[in-house]
C-alpha positions in Angstrom: -5.0 -3.0 -4.5 -5.0 -4.1 -0.9 -2.6 -4.5 1.8 -2.9 -7.5 3.9 -1.2 -7.2 7.3 -1.3 -10.5 9.4 0.3 -10.5 13.0 1.1 -14.2 13.9 2.9 -16.4 16.1 6.5 -16.5 15.1 6.9 -20.4 14.7 4.0 -20.1 12.2 5.8 -18.0 9.6 7.2 -20.8 7.4 3.8 -22.5 7.3 2.2 -19.1 6.3 5.0 -18.4 3.6 4.4 -22.0 2.3 0.7 -21.4 1.9 1.0 -18.1 0.3 3.7 -19.6 -2.2 1.2 -22.5 -3.0 -1.5 -19.8 -4.2 1.1 -17.8 -6.2 2.0 -14.9 -3.8 5.8 -14.8 -3.6 6.6 -11.2 -2.2 6.0 -10.2 1.5 7.6 -8.1 4.1 8.3 -9.7 7.5 8.9 -7.9 10.7 9.7 -9.1 14.2 7.3 -7.2 16.6 5.9 -7.5 20.1 2.4 -7.1 21.3 -0.4 -8.4 23.3 -4.2 -8.9 22.7 -6.7 -10.9 25.0 -3.9 -13.1 26.4 -2.3 -10.0 28.2 1.1 -11.5 28.5 2.2 -14.0 31.1 4.5 -14.5 34.1 7.7 -16.3 34.0 10.2 -17.3 36.6 13.8 -16.3 36.1 16.4 -17.2 38.8 13.8 -17.5 41.4 11.9 -14.3 40.7 8.8 -14.1 39.1 8.1 -11.2 36.5 5.4 -10.3 34.1 6.1 -10.4 30.4 3.5 -7.8 28.9 4.7 -7.9 25.4 4.9 -11.2 23.6 7.0 -11.8 20.5 4.9 -11.9 17.3 5.8 -11.7 13.7 4.1 -9.2 11.2 3.6 -10.2 7.6 2.5 -7.7 5.0 1.6 -8.6 1.5 0.4 -6.2 -1.3 -2.1 -7.9 -3.5 -4.7 -7.0 -6.1 -8.1 -6.7 -4.8 -9.3 -9.9 -6.4 -6.7 -11.9 -4.5 -7.5 -10.7 -1.0 -9.9 -13.5 -0.1 -7.5 -16.2 -1.1 -4.6 -14.7 0.7 -6.8 -14.2 4.0 -7.9 -17.9 3.7 -4.4 -19.2 3.3 -3.1 -17.2 6.2 -5.9 -18.2 8.3 -5.5 -21.9 7.8 -1.8 -21.8 8.1 -1.5 -19.8 11.2 -4.3 -21.3 13.3 -3.3 -23.5 16.2 -6.9 -23.0 17.9 -5.2 -21.3 20.8 -5.3 -17.8 22.2 -2.8 -15.5 20.7 -2.9 -17.0 17.1 -3.2 -13.3 15.8 -5.1 -11.1 13.7 -5.4 -10.2 9.9 -5.9 -6.5 8.7 -6.9 -5.5 5.3 -6.5 -2.0 4.1 -6.7 -0.3 0.6 -3.6 0.9 -1.2 -4.0 4.1 -3.2 -0.8 3.8 -5.2 2.2 1.2 -5.8 5.0 2.2 -7.7 8.0 -0.2 -8.6 11.1 1.9 -8.1 13.3 0.0 -10.7 10.8 0.3 -13.8 8.6 3.0 -12.6 5.5 0.7 -13.2 2.6 1.8 -11.1 -0.6 0.0 -10.0 -1.4 -3.7 -10.4 1.7 -3.9 -12.7 4.1 -2.9 -9.8 2.9 -5.7 -7.6 
């Protein structure tokens, strides 16, 4: 079992959700986050004063999937979130040791 974590631009969330739904992934956790990478924020003008925005709004999507589904999930997110511009985001894949469905007590792949 794997946990796929994608940090994407907020306006790409609907496209990513639709792409994942098309390949049969229906459960995910979405969090509004802030951060920066190579783009290192940007400057904005507010009431005549310039100020630096170090942390940009991003959306973090987390999906727990069976190991065999990882490549399809990563490909779907990559295609849906790509705008070919800096700041499109990153995808992280990590191992899950155990998953338990609270309602039924199911564990492992059955809990997904």
